[in-house]
C-alpha positions, 0 to 999 in steps of 0.5 A: 239847091238847083230846082231839078235837084229839089224835084228829084229829092221830092220824087225820091222821098215819095218813092221811099214812102211807096216802097215802105208802105205798098207792094207796088213794083219798083217800076210802078213806083218809078212811074208814079214818081214821074219817071217814064224810064225805070232805068232812070228811076233806079239810077236816080234812086241809087244816086240819092239813097246809096242803094237800089229801090229793092234793097231799100224796100228789103231794109225798110219793110214795115211788118204789121 
């Protein structure tokens, strides 16, 4: 795996965790994962996961 792909996969893993465990906005999560531009975060997330961050959250919400 190229180094940048490794970094991206780590960022996206962290984003998935935050989407499941917090109610932060997708834009806030993108920033926390190192994306200055939320559009780039959304694009990278969709490329890696196959769905948007918001769709991921809807499908993976943990109700207590």
